[in-house]
C-alpha positions in Angstrom: -98.3 -58.5 134.3 -100.8 -61.6 134.5 -99.3 -62.5 137.4 -100.1 -58.8 138.8 -103.7 -59.2 137.5 -104.5 -62.8 139.6 -103.0 -60.5 142.6 -105.3 -57.3 141.5 -107.7 -59.7 141.0 -107.3 -61.6 144.8 -106.9 -58.7 146.7 -109.9 -56.8 145.2 -111.9 -59.6 146.2 -110.4 -59.3 149.4 -111.6 -55.8 149.9 -114.9 -56.9 148.6 -115.2 -59.6 151.1 -113.8 -57.7 153.8 -116.5 -55.2 153.4 -118.8 -57.8 154.1 -117.1 -58.9 157.1 -116.8 -55.5 158.9 -120.4 -54.8 157.7 -121.9 -58.1 159.7 -119.5 -57.1 162.5 -121.1 -53.9 162.7 -124.8 -53.9 162.4 -124.4 -57.4 164.9 -122.1 -56.1 167.5 -122.4 -52.3 167.4 -119.7 -49.7 167.9 -118.9 -50.4 171.8 -118.8 -54.6 170.8 -117.0 -53.9 167.6 -114.6 -52.0 169.5 -114.5 -55.3 172.5 -114.0 -57.2 168.8 -110.8 -55.0 167.8 -108.8 -54.7 171.4 -108.7 -58.3 172.0 -108.1 -58.8 168.2 -105.2 -56.7 168.0 -103.8 -57.8 171.8 -103.4 -61.5 170.0 -102.4 -60.2 166.6 -99.8 -58.2 168.2 -98.1 -61.0 171.0 -98.1 -62.9 166.9 -96.1 -60.6 165.0 -93.8 -60.1 168.8 -93.0 -64.0 168.7 -93.3 -64.0 165.1 -88.9 -63.1 164.6 -89.4 -62.2 161.0 -89.8 -65.9 159.8 -92.2 -65.3 157.4 -90.4 -62.8 155.7 -87.0 -64.7 155.9 -88.4 -67.8 154.2 -90.4 -65.4 151.6 -87.1 -64.5 150.7 -85.2 -67.9 150.7 -87.4 -69.6 148.9 -87.9 -67.0 146.2 -84.4 -66.6 145.3 -84.2 -71.0 145.8 -81.9 -71.2 148.7 -84.1 -73.6 150.5 -87.0 -75.7 148.8 -90.5 -75.8 149.5 -90.0 -78.5 151.6 -87.2 -77.7 154.4 -89.6 -74.3 154.2 -92.6 -76.0 155.6 -90.9 -78.4 157.9 -89.3 -74.9 159.2 -92.4 -72.9 159.0 -94.6 -75.8 161.2 -92.2 -76.6 163.8 -91.4 -72.9 164.9 -94.7 -71.7 164.4 -95.9 -74.2 166.7 -93.3 -73.4 169.4 -93.7 -69.4 168.6 -97.5 -69.7 169.5 -97.2 -71.4 172.3 -94.5 -68.8 173.6 -97.3 -66.1 172.4 -100.1 -67.8 174.4 -98.1 -68.2 177.2 -96.7 -64.8 177.7 -100.3 -63.9 176.6 -102.0 -65.5 180.0 -98.8 -64.0 181.7 -100.2 -60.5 180.6 -104.0 -61.2 181.4 -102.9 -61.2 185.1 -102.2 -57.7 185.2 -104.1 -55.1 186.3 -104.9 -52.3 183.7 -107.4 -50.4 181.5 -106.5 -52.2 178.5 -108.3 -55.7 179.8 -111.0 -54.3 180.9 -112.4 -53.1 177.4 -113.8 -56.6 177.3 -114.3 -59.9 178.5 -111.4 -62.5 180.0 -113.4 -65.2 177.9 -112.6 -63.3 174.8 -109.2 -62.0 175.5 -108.6 -65.4 176.3 -110.6 -67.1 172.8 -107.8 -64.4 171.2 -104.6 -66.7 172.4 -106.0 -68.9 169.9 -105.6 -66.9 167.1 -101.7 -66.2 168.4 -100.1 -69.5 166.7 -103.0 -69.3 163.7 -102.1 -65.6 162.9 -97.7 -67.2 163.0 -98.3 -70.1 160.7 -101.1 -67.9 158.3 -98.2 -65.1 157.8 -95.3 -67.8 156.6 -97.8 -68.8 154.5 -98.9 -66.5 152.3 -95.1 -65.2 152.1 -94.5 -68.4 150.7 -97.3 -68.3 148.5 -96.0 -65.0 147.1 -92.1 -66.4 146.8 -93.4 -68.6 144.8 -95.6 -66.7 142.7 -98.6 -68.7 143.2 -100.4 -66.0 143.2 -103.6 -67.3 141.3 -104.2 -70.4 144.4 -102.5 -67.3 146.8 -105.4 -65.3 145.4 -108.6 -68.3 145.6 -107.3 -68.8 149.5 -107.8 -65.8 150.3 -111.4 -65.8 148.7 -112.1 -68.9 151.2 -110.4 -67.4 154.0 -113.0 -64.8 154.0 -115.5 -66.7 152.5 -115.4 -69.1 155.3 -115.1 -65.9 158.4 -118.2 -64.6 156.4 -120.8 -67.6 156.6 -118.9 -67.8 160.4 -119.6 -64.4 161.5 -123.4 -64.7 160.4 -123.2 -68.1 162.2 -121.6 -66.9 165.1 -123.6 -63.4 165.8 -127.2 -63.7 163.9 -127.7 -67.6 164.5 -125.5 -68.1 167.5 -125.6 -64.4 168.9 -122.5 -65.6 170.3 -121.1 -61.5 170.0 -117.0 -60.7 170.9 -116.3 -64.3 171.3 -117.6 -65.9 168.8 -116.1 -63.5 166.4 -112.9 -64.1 167.6 -113.7 -68.0 167.6 -115.1 -67.2 163.4 -112.0 -65.7 161.9 -109.6 -67.8 163.9 -111.5 -71.1 163.1 -111.5 -69.5 158.5 -107.5 -69.1 158.4 -107.1 -72.6 160.5 -108.9 -74.2 157.6 -107.1 -72.2 155.0 -103.9 -73.0 156.4 -104.9 -76.9 156.4 -106.3 -76.2 152.6 -102.9 -74.5 151.7 -100.9 -77.2 153.0 -102.8 -80.1 151.3 -101.6 -78.0 147.7 -98.2 -77.8 148.7 -98.3 -81.6 149.0 -100.4 -82.4 146.1 -98.3 -80.0 143.5 -94.6 -79.9 145.3 -94.7 -83.1 146.9 -93.9 -81.9 150.4 -92.0 -84.3 153.1 -89.7 -83.0 156.1 -86.9 -82.1 155.0 -84.6 -80.4 158.0 -82.6 -76.8 157.9 -78.5 -77.1 158.5 -77.6 -75.4 161.7 -75.9 -72.4 159.1 -79.3 -72.4 157.5 -81.4 -71.2 160.4 -79.0 -69.1 161.1 -79.1 -67.2 158.0 -83.3 -67.5 158.3 -82.2 -65.8 161.7 -80.5 -63.1 160.7 -82.5 -62.5 158.0 -85.6 -62.5 160.2 -84.2 -60.1 162.7 -83.4 -57.4 160.4 -86.7 -57.5 158.9 -89.1 -57.6 162.0 -88.9 -54.8 163.0 -90.7 -53.3 159.6 -93.1 -56.1 160.5 -93.5 -55.0 163.5 -93.8 -51.8 162.3 -95.9 -51.6 159.5 -98.4 -53.5 162.2 -98.0 -51.0 165.3 -98.6 -48.0 163.1 -101.9 -49.2 162.1 -102.8 -50.8 165.4 -100.9 -49.3 168.0 -104.3 -46.3 168.3 -106.2 -49.1 169.1 -103.9 -50.2 171.8 -103.5 -46.3 172.5 -107.3 -45.4 172.5 -108.2 -49.3 175.0 -106.7 -47.2 178.1 -108.6 -44.2 177.4 -111.5 -44.2 175.4 -114.7 -46.2 175.8 -115.2 -49.8 174.0 -118.2 -47.4 171.6 -115.2 -45.4 171.0 -112.8 -47.7 169.7 -115.2 -49.4 167.5 -115.0 -46.3 165.6 -111.7 -45.6 165.5 -111.0 -49.5 164.4 -113.6 -49.0 161.7 -112.2 -46.1 160.5 -108.7 -47.2 160.7 -109.8 -50.7 158.7 -111.7 -48.5 155.6 -107.6 -47.0 154.8 -106.6 -50.2 155.0 -108.4 -51.4 152.6 -107.1 -49.1 150.2 -103.8 -50.1 151.2 -103.7 -53.8 150.1 -103.5 -52.0 146.5 -100.1 -51.3 147.0 -99.5 -54.7 148.4 -100.8 -56.4 146.0 -98.5 -55.0 143.7 -95.5 -55.1 146.2 -96.1 -59.1 146.9 -95.7 -59.7 143.0 -92.9 -56.9 142.5 -90.6 -58.6 145.5 -90.0 -62.2 143.1 -88.7 -59.7 140.6 -86.2 -58.0 142.5 -84.7 -60.9 144.1 -84.1 -62.4 141.2 -82.1 -59.2 139.3 -79.2 -58.0 139.4 -80.1 -54.4 139.8 -83.4 -54.5 141.9 -85.3 -52.8 138.6 -85.3 -49.9 140.5 -86.8 -48.3 137.7 -90.2 -50.4 137.7 -90.5 -50.1 141.1 -91.1 -46.2 140.7 -93.1 -46.6 138.2 -95.5 -49.1 140.1 -95.1 -46.7 142.6 -96.5 -43.8 140.6 -99.5 -45.6 139.1 -100.4 -46.8 142.7 -100.7 -43.2 143.7 -103.2 -42.4 141.0 -105.6 -45.4 141.8 -105.1 -45.2 145.4 -106.1 -41.4 145.4 -108.9 -42.0 143.0 -109.9 -44.8 145.6 -109.9 -42.3 148.5 -111.6 -39.9 146.3 -114.8 -42.1 145.6 -114.2 -43.3 149.5 -114.3 -39.4 150.3 -117.5 -38.6 148.2 -119.5 -41.6 149.0 -118.7 -42.0 152.6 -121.7 -40.8 154.5 -123.9 -43.5 152.2 -121.6 -46.2 153.0 -121.5 -45.5 156.2 -125.9 -45.9 156.5 -126.3 -48.7 154.5 -122.6 -51.1 155.4 -122.3 -50.1 159.2 -125.7 -48.6 160.5 -126.8 -44.6 161.6 -124.4 -45.8 164.4 -121.4 -45.3 162.6 -121.8 -42.1 161.7 -119.2 -40.8 164.5 -116.3 -42.1 161.5 -116.7 -39.8 159.1 -114.4 -36.9 160.1 -111.8 -39.3 161.2 -112.0 -41.1 156.9 -111.5 -37.6 156.2 -108.5 -37.2 158.7 -106.5 -40.3 157.6 -106.9 -39.9 154.0 -103.9 -37.6 153.4 -101.8 -40.4 155.9 -103.0 -42.8 153.1 -103.1 -41.3 149.7 -98.9 -40.8 151.0 -98.4 -44.2 152.3 -99.5 -46.2 149.1 -96.9 -45.1 146.9 -93.9 -45.0 149.2 -94.6 -48.6 150.2 -93.9 -50.0 146.9 -90.7 -49.2 148.2 -90.8 -51.6 151.1 -90.4 -54.6 148.5 -87.5 -53.1 146.9 -85.3 -53.2 150.4 -86.0 -56.0 150.8 -85.7 -57.8 147.7 -82.2 -56.5 147.6 -81.2 -57.8 150.9 -82.3 -54.6 152.7 -84.8 -55.3 155.2 -83.3 -52.5 158.0 -84.5 -49.8 155.8 -87.4 -50.5 155.9 -87.6 -51.6 159.2 -85.9 -48.0 160.0 -88.6 -46.4 158.3 -91.6 -47.9 159.6 -90.1 -47.7 163.8 -89.8 -44.7 162.7 -93.3 -44.1 161.7 -94.4 -45.6 164.3 -92.6 -43.4 167.4 -93.8 -40.5 165.4 -97.7 -42.2 165.8 -97.0 -43.0 169.6 -95.3 -39.7 170.5 -98.8 -37.9 168.2 -101.2 -39.7 169.8 -99.7 -39.2 173.5 -99.8 -35.2 172.8 -103.1 -35.4 170.3 -105.3 -37.5 172.1 -106.3 -35.3 175.1 -106.6 -32.5 172.9 -108.3 -34.1 170.0 -109.6 -37.3 170.7 -110.9 -39.5 168.4 -109.5 -36.9 165.9 -106.4 -37.1 167.8 -105.4 -40.5 167.0 -106.8 -40.6 163.4 -103.6 -37.3 162.7 -101.4 -39.6 164.7 -101.9 -42.4 162.1 -101.7 -39.8 159.5 -98.4 -38.2 161.0 -96.9 -41.6 161.1 -97.4 -42.5 157.5 -95.8 -39.2 156.7 -92.7 -39.7 158.5 -92.3 -43.5 157.6 -93.3 -42.9 153.9 -90.6 -39.7 154.2 -87.2 -41.8 155.0 -89.2 -44.3 152.5 -88.4 -42.5 149.1 -84.9 -40.3 151.0 -83.3 -44.3 150.4 -84.8 -45.4 148.0 -83.6 -42.2 145.7 -80.2 -42.4 147.7 -79.5 -46.5 146.4 -81.6 -46.4 143.1 -79.9 -43.2 141.7 -83.9 -42.2 140.6 -84.2 -38.1 141.0 -87.3 -36.9 143.5 -88.5 -35.0 139.8 -88.0 -38.8 138.1 -90.0 -40.3 140.6 -93.3 -38.9 140.7 -92.9 -37.4 136.9 -95.8 -39.6 135.4 -95.1 -40.3 132.0 -97.5 -41.4 128.7 -95.1 -44.6 128.9 -96.3 -45.6 132.1 -100.2 -45.2 130.7 -99.8 -47.9 128.6 -97.7 -49.9 131.1 -101.2 -49.9 133.1 -103.3 -50.7 130.2 -101.0 -53.8 129.8 
């Protein structure tokens, strides 16, 4: 459980750093500026996911299973990230010429700067997955801290000292991720003696084959959390988008908890013969309890937290956080099952669940947004989380032979496991 401790503590540091970043963005940009920042960032982020082809998940699987060595993975990652990143930027430039309401929510300059984020986000996702596959949880936590720290310092300089607004905030996050990638590459070179080593045609084919099955899991997870921002950008003002973005971000910080545990589980699942279904079920129960307590704390302290961390202008997010909470609570224990499917070479099940979740989210958005406004957007995300969670749980029970009652029955040994 030492690995879990490293993963958990590093993610806790990531959460605290992230909250500090969100606080700076809220106070310096205000609701409208925060909304413009969210629209630009989601534009670059989704384009990065669209062109990534699931390569990050594929390389994680192959380095963890030792079917590829780290030099092969890094060599392939550097080449593919440049190609796919440039492709994403080109696609972005073409899209910026389309006259739609979405691109009126920020300046042309801000959207253009957001395109620089695409190749960096592709490479960052790959490096993060590789560190997990290598079980380098300690150094992954250190680099996460560096990334967050550089981003925080850069944002303070850009917004407070240079008053560069949304453009400065976008440059800050791109710069922080780029610096972290360079440091990660230096570390890998020193420890693993990285050298350029190309994949065979068969290996490339296998990587892309896994990637296409993992692709919709990655895309769906992002779309499930970001589709609301995209749709809102067509109908609402930047300030409303800012409220929604901050509310969903608070929920995302809680979902980081099962992500941390899942990162550790994946390598164990890949190397096992039975997928460690009992361990997955136990971790699911424990995450449900921990995340439930985190949600209760958030709801009980939401008003003072908003006033202190985000400024009084963000008080309208409080009802949104309440509406998002049930979906986040259901999402957390079920998300532990995604590493189970990915680690047993069934990433298409994760993709199916996320596609269903995104579809439910999108349909609910189109129905509820005209009736309830921002509250409709929050409810839609909750429905999306519930839909994907039902599918993940159903398939897990079917494939693992663990019954529904056994899956959710908390045992005394779970408490000992948590203490350990």
